[in-house]
C-alpha positions as CSV (number, residue, x, y, z in Angstrom):
1,M,30.7,4.7,33.3
2,V,30.1,1.3,32.0
3,T,30.9,-1.2,29.2
4,V,27.8,-2.2,27.2
5,R,27.8,-5.7,25.6
6,L,25.1,-6.8,23.2
7,E,25.0,-10.6,22.8
8,N,23.0,-12.3,20.0
9,I,20.2,-9.6,20.2
10,E,17.3,-10.3,18.0
11,K,14.0,-8.5,17.7
12,V,11.2,-10.2,15.8
13,F,7.7,-9.0,14.9
14,E,5.0,-11.2,13.4
15,Q,3.3,-10.0,10.4
16,K,-0.1,-11.4,9.2
17,A,-0.7,-11.5,5.5
18,P,-4.2,-11.0,4.1
19,N,-4.6,-14.8,3.5
20,G,-4.0,-15.3,7.2
21,E,-0.5,-16.6,7.0
22,V,1.8,-15.3,9.8
23,S,5.5,-14.5,8.9
24,K,8.4,-13.4,11.0
25,V,9.9,-9.9,10.4
26,Y,13.4,-9.3,12.0
27,A,13.9,-5.8,13.2
28,L,17.2,-6.9,14.7
29,K,19.0,-10.0,13.8
30,N,22.1,-11.5,15.5
31,I,23.4,-8.3,16.9
32,N,26.7,-8.7,18.7
33,L,28.4,-5.5,19.8
34,T,30.6,-4.1,22.5
35,I,30.7,-0.5,23.5
36,N,33.8,0.0,25.5
37,D,34.0,2.1,28.8
38,G,33.9,5.8,27.7
39,E,33.7,5.0,24.0
40,T,31.4,6.6,21.5
41,I,29.9,4.2,19.1
42,A,28.2,5.9,16.1
43,V,25.5,3.8,14.3
44,V,24.7,4.7,10.7
45,G,22.4,3.1,8.2
46,P,19.4,3.8,6.0
47,S,15.9,4.4,7.4
48,G,14.3,1.4,8.8
49,C,17.6,-0.6,9.2
50,G,17.1,-0.9,13.1
51,K,19.3,1.8,14.4
52,S,16.7,3.4,16.8
53,T,15.3,-0.1,17.7
54,L,18.7,-1.2,18.9
55,L,19.0,2.1,20.9
56,R,15.6,1.3,22.6
57,V,16.7,-2.2,23.5
58,I,19.8,-0.8,25.2
59,A,17.6,1.7,27.0
60,G,15.0,-0.9,28.0
61,L,12.2,0.8,26.1
62,E,11.9,-2.4,24.0
63,H,12.6,-5.9,24.9
64,S,14.6,-8.0,22.7
65,T,13.0,-11.3,21.5
66,S,16.2,-13.2,22.3
67,G,19.7,-12.3,23.5
68,N,21.2,-10.4,26.4
69,V,22.1,-6.8,27.1
70,Y,25.0,-6.5,29.6
71,F,26.0,-3.4,31.6
72,D,29.6,-4.6,32.5
73,D,29.0,-8.1,33.7
74,K,25.4,-7.7,34.7
75,V,22.4,-8.8,32.4
76,V,19.9,-6.0,32.4
77,N,17.2,-7.4,30.3
78,E,14.7,-7.1,33.1
79,V,15.9,-3.9,34.6
80,E,13.5,-1.0,34.2
81,P,14.7,2.0,32.1
82,K,14.8,4.4,35.2
83,D,17.1,2.1,36.9
84,R,19.7,1.7,34.1
85,G,21.7,4.9,34.7
86,I,21.0,6.0,31.1
87,G,20.5,9.6,29.7
88,I,18.5,9.7,26.3
89,V,18.2,12.6,24.0
90,F,15.6,12.0,21.2
91,Q,15.1,13.4,17.8
92,N,12.1,15.5,18.8
93,Y,13.7,16.5,22.3
94,A,10.4,15.6,24.2
95,L,10.7,18.6,26.6
96,Y,7.7,19.3,28.9
97,P,6.0,22.3,27.3
98,H,4.6,23.7,30.5
99,Y,7.8,23.7,32.4
100,K,10.6,26.3,32.0
101,S,14.0,25.0,31.0
102,K,15.1,24.8,34.5
103,G,12.1,22.7,35.4
104,N,12.8,20.5,32.6
105,L,16.3,19.9,34.0
106,S,15.2,19.4,37.5
107,F,12.1,17.3,36.9
108,F,14.0,14.1,37.5
109,F,15.2,15.2,40.9
110,K,11.9,16.7,42.1
111,L,10.3,13.3,41.5
112,R,12.8,11.8,43.9
113,K,12.4,14.7,46.4
114,V,16.0,15.8,46.3
115,K,16.7,19.1,48.2
116,E,16.2,22.5,46.4
117,E,19.7,23.4,47.2
118,E,21.2,20.3,45.5
119,I,18.9,20.7,42.6
120,N,20.0,24.4,42.0
121,E,23.6,23.4,42.4
122,R,23.2,20.7,39.8
123,V,21.5,23.1,37.5
124,R,24.3,25.6,37.8
125,I,26.9,23.1,37.0
126,T,25.1,21.9,34.0
127,A,24.6,25.4,32.7
128,E,28.4,26.0,33.1
129,T,29.1,22.8,31.3
130,L,26.8,23.7,28.3
131,G,28.6,27.0,27.8
132,V,27.9,30.6,27.2
133,G,24.3,31.7,26.9
134,F,22.7,28.5,28.4
135,E,21.9,30.3,31.6
136,E,19.7,32.7,29.7
137,L,17.5,29.8,28.5
138,L,16.7,28.4,32.0
139,N,13.6,30.8,32.6
140,R,12.0,30.3,29.2
141,K,9.6,27.6,28.2
142,P,10.4,25.2,25.2
143,G,7.8,27.3,23.0
144,Q,10.0,30.3,23.4
145,L,13.2,28.5,22.3
146,S,14.6,28.0,18.9
147,G,15.3,24.2,17.7
148,G,19.0,24.6,18.6
149,Q,18.2,26.0,22.0
150,Q,15.8,23.3,22.6
151,Q,18.4,20.8,21.7
152,R,20.8,22.2,24.2
153,V,18.1,22.0,27.0
154,A,17.5,18.3,25.9
155,L,21.3,17.7,26.2
156,G,21.3,19.4,29.6
157,R,18.4,17.3,30.9
158,C,20.4,14.2,29.8
159,I,23.6,15.4,31.4
160,I,22.4,16.7,34.8
161,K,21.5,13.1,35.8
162,E,25.2,12.2,35.5
163,P,24.3,9.0,33.5
164,T,26.7,6.1,33.0
165,I,25.5,5.9,29.5
166,F,24.4,8.4,26.8
167,L,21.9,7.3,24.2
168,L,21.4,9.8,21.5
169,D,18.8,9.2,18.8
170,E,19.6,11.7,15.8
171,P,19.6,14.6,18.2
172,L,20.8,17.1,15.4
173,S,18.4,16.1,12.7
174,N,15.9,19.0,13.4
175,L,18.6,21.7,13.1
176,D,19.5,23.8,10.0
177,A,22.8,23.0,8.4
178,K,24.9,25.8,10.0
179,L,23.5,25.3,13.5
180,R,23.9,21.5,13.1
181,E,27.7,22.1,12.4
182,R,28.2,24.3,15.3
183,T,26.2,22.1,17.7
184,R,28.1,19.0,16.4
185,I,31.4,20.5,17.6
186,E,30.0,21.5,20.9
187,L,28.6,18.0,21.5
188,K,32.1,16.5,20.5
189,R,33.7,18.6,23.2
190,L,31.1,17.4,25.8
191,L,31.7,13.8,24.9
192,K,35.5,14.3,25.1
193,R,35.0,16.0,28.5
194,F,32.8,13.5,30.1
195,K,34.1,10.3,28.7
196,V,30.8,8.6,29.0
197,T,29.9,5.4,27.1
198,T,27.8,6.8,24.2
199,F,25.6,5.0,21.6
200,Y,24.9,7.7,18.9
201,V,22.2,6.9,16.2
202,T,22.6,9.1,13.1
203,H,21.9,8.9,9.2
204,D,24.5,11.6,8.7
205,Q,28.1,10.1,8.2
206,V,29.6,13.4,8.7
207,E,28.3,13.4,12.3
208,A,29.4,9.7,12.7
209,V,32.9,10.6,11.6
210,T,33.1,13.7,13.8
211,L,31.6,12.1,17.0
212,G,32.2,8.3,16.8
213,D,35.4,6.5,18.1
214,R,34.1,3.6,16.0
215,I,31.3,3.4,13.4
216,A,28.7,0.6,13.2
217,V,27.1,0.3,9.8
218,M,23.7,-1.2,9.8
219,K,21.5,-2.8,7.0
220,S,18.1,-4.7,7.4
221,G,18.6,-5.2,11.2
222,M,22.1,-6.4,10.9
223,I,25.5,-4.9,11.6
224,Q,27.6,-5.1,8.6
225,Q,30.9,-3.8,10.0
226,V,32.3,-2.0,13.0
227,A,35.6,-0.2,12.9
228,P,37.1,3.3,13.0
229,Y,36.0,5.4,10.1
230,N,39.5,5.3,8.2
231,E,39.3,1.4,8.4
232,I,35.8,1.2,6.9
233,Y,36.7,3.7,4.2
234,K,39.8,1.9,3.1
235,H,38.5,-1.7,3.8
236,P,34.8,-2.0,3.6
237,A,33.5,-5.4,4.3
238,N,31.0,-5.5,1.4
239,M,29.3,-3.4,-1.5
240,F,26.7,-1.9,0.8
241,V,29.3,-0.6,3.3
242,A,31.5,0.7,0.5
243,N,28.5,2.6,-1.1
244,F,27.3,4.0,2.1
245,I,30.6,5.3,3.7
246,G,32.1,8.1,1.6
247,L,30.9,11.1,-0.1
248,P,30.2,10.9,-3.1
249,P,29.6,7.2,-2.8
250,M,31.6,4.5,-4.5
251,K,30.4,3.5,-7.9
252,F,30.4,0.0,-9.1
253,M,31.0,-1.7,-12.7
254,N,30.5,-5.2,-13.6
255,V,33.8,-6.7,-14.9
256,T,35.1,-10.1,-15.9
257,L,38.7,-11.6,-15.4
258,K,40.4,-12.4,-18.5
259,G,44.0,-13.5,-17.8
260,Q,45.5,-10.6,-15.9
261,K,42.9,-8.0,-16.9
262,L,39.6,-6.9,-15.7
263,V,37.3,-6.3,-18.6
264,G,34.3,-3.9,-18.4
265,A,31.9,-2.2,-20.7
266,G,34.2,0.1,-22.7
267,F,37.5,-0.2,-20.4
268,E,40.0,-2.5,-19.1
269,V,42.3,-2.7,-16.0
270,E,45.4,-4.5,-15.7
271,I,45.9,-6.3,-12.4
272,S,48.7,-8.1,-10.5
273,N,49.2,-11.8,-10.5
274,E,48.2,-11.7,-6.7
275,V,44.9,-10.1,-7.4
276,A,44.2,-12.4,-10.1
277,K,44.9,-15.4,-7.8
278,A,42.6,-13.9,-5.1
279,I,39.8,-13.8,-7.8
280,G,40.4,-17.3,-8.9
281,D,37.9,-18.6,-11.4
282,E,37.4,-16.6,-14.5
283,S,33.8,-17.2,-14.5
284,R,33.3,-15.6,-11.2
285,K,30.9,-12.5,-11.4
286,L,32.8,-9.4,-10.2
287,A,32.0,-5.8,-9.4
288,L,34.7,-3.3,-9.6
289,G,34.4,-0.2,-7.3
290,I,36.3,2.8,-7.2
291,R,36.2,6.3,-5.4
292,P,36.1,9.5,-7.3
293,E,39.4,10.8,-6.0
294,H,41.1,7.7,-7.5
295,V,39.8,8.2,-11.0
296,Q,42.3,10.0,-13.4
297,F,41.3,11.6,-16.7
298,K,42.8,13.4,-19.6
299,F,41.5,15.3,-22.6
300,E,43.6,13.4,-25.1
301,K,43.7,9.7,-25.7
302,E,46.6,7.9,-24.0
303,A,47.6,4.2,-23.4
304,G,45.4,3.0,-20.5
305,Y,42.9,5.7,-20.9
306,Y,39.4,4.9,-22.2
307,P,36.8,7.3,-23.7
308,A,33.9,8.3,-21.6
309,N,31.1,10.9,-22.0
310,I,30.4,13.6,-19.4
311,D,26.8,13.4,-18.2
312,V,26.7,16.0,-15.2
313,I,29.1,18.6,-13.8
314,E,28.5,19.3,-10.0
315,P,30.4,22.3,-8.9
316,L,31.3,22.2,-5.1
317,P,33.3,25.4,-4.3
318,N,33.5,24.6,-0.6
319,E,35.5,21.5,-1.6
320,G,37.4,23.3,-4.2
321,A,36.4,20.9,-6.8
322,N,34.0,19.8,-9.6
323,Y,32.5,16.4,-9.6
324,L,32.2,14.9,-13.2
325,F,29.4,12.2,-13.6
326,F,30.6,10.2,-16.7
327,S,29.7,6.9,-18.3
328,F,31.7,4.5,-20.5
329,Q,29.2,2.2,-22.3
330,E,25.9,0.9,-21.3
331,N,25.3,4.1,-19.2
332,V,27.2,2.8,-16.2
333,E,27.6,6.0,-14.3
334,T,30.9,6.7,-12.5
335,I,32.4,9.9,-10.9
336,T,35.7,11.6,-11.0
337,K,37.0,14.8,-9.3
338,A,38.3,17.8,-11.1
339,D,39.6,21.4,-10.3
340,L,37.2,24.2,-9.9
341,N,38.8,25.7,-13.1
342,F,37.7,22.7,-15.2
343,D,36.6,24.1,-18.5
344,G,34.9,21.1,-20.0
345,N,31.1,20.8,-20.7
346,V,28.4,18.3,-20.4
347,G,28.5,16.0,-23.5
348,D,32.3,16.2,-23.9
349,T,34.5,13.1,-24.3
350,I,37.2,12.6,-21.7
351,Y,39.7,9.7,-21.4
352,V,39.7,8.0,-18.0
353,H,42.1,5.8,-16.3
354,L,41.1,3.5,-13.3
355,D,44.2,3.2,-11.1
356,P,44.9,-0.7,-10.4
357,A,46.4,0.1,-7.0
358,K,43.1,2.0,-6.0
359,I,40.3,-0.4,-7.2
360,Y,38.0,-2.4,-5.1
361,L,36.8,-5.8,-6.0
362,F,33.6,-7.6,-4.9
363,D,31.9,-10.8,-5.5
364,A,28.8,-9.7,-7.5
365,D,26.8,-12.6,-6.2
366,T,27.7,-12.4,-2.4
367,E,28.6,-8.6,-2.6
368,E,31.5,-9.4,-0.1
369,A,34.9,-7.8,-0.8
370,I,37.7,-9.5,-2.5
371,V,40.2,-6.7,-2.8
372,T,40.2,-3.4,-0.9
373,Q,42.7,-0.6,-0.9
374,D,46.2,-2.2,-0.6
375,K,44.5,-5.3,0.9
376,I,43.5,-8.8,-0.5
377,L,40.8,-10.2,1.8
378,S,41.5,-13.9,1.6
379,V,38.3,-14.6,3.7
380,A,36.1,-13.5,0.8
381,N,37.8,-16.1,-1.4
382,A,37.6,-18.9,1.2
């Protein structure tokens, strides 16, 4: 096992415009990240944010324009991928179609002329590791396997080499929802058993939460925040992270500070003197964020509750709840959570209260956090 350290990694492409001007496009910009020995880092972000490019830089399949990749204390920028001790599982699995599963697992060793007895023993141990039913796949070619079975073979091919680092690039994205859930749990067991340093790329935050010891959120080639899920959920660094982490996502409303009140389009929130001081200037542009589970509502008007119209009702029986999409004025959509037996209808008026202890505040210009759950971030007001 090994500690991976990325130091000031940048990946720059040149893009030529029709008028002949050449501009630089940053696929990765100023990436600094340490993946501790035996830790799983799950990297999430929208398509095109640089997740897979960063994985390829760690693997050596892409060379960074600047910066260094360390495995422990050794710079590996010029080390060939085959010599880095890595195991990779790609989104499309990349199995050799003309080999049976056993041949796919043993190909690495046959190239290195390892004795047949040792190869067979490694295959046997890997089959046991991957659980019931895997041995039945060994004599079948990829074309005879389902997507989930191909995924297990790809994982087996990664594991059999006993790598010091796992690099997994959206390995479950081709599976249906039910199989993905089951395989996710299997993969969690494997990672816990092997304690191998793992870099896991995914667009699915449920996978990230399940598998990652820490989560790195990326946007436009830059890491926005790295922390355990609960830390990111409670204390997002900026509006992008707050909106990306959490299901349903956090909603935002423009507000202004007036004394010790935040005033929005059709609602007000009283805040503490401490929060008002953190905001500072009343002319500062602010965005108020709140998660659905922290929005309270009633059917009758009450002090501190403001009228809103229900736009959409989304029933989610598996969560035991209905999500109500509503708006105050100016069609600013927000969400609240209701019981499954909620008997309201689209178009109804409800009265909504935003709990001052649960609101998030962001600078609307920089999008940096000012106040998160039970925490004032003085750095955002520096």
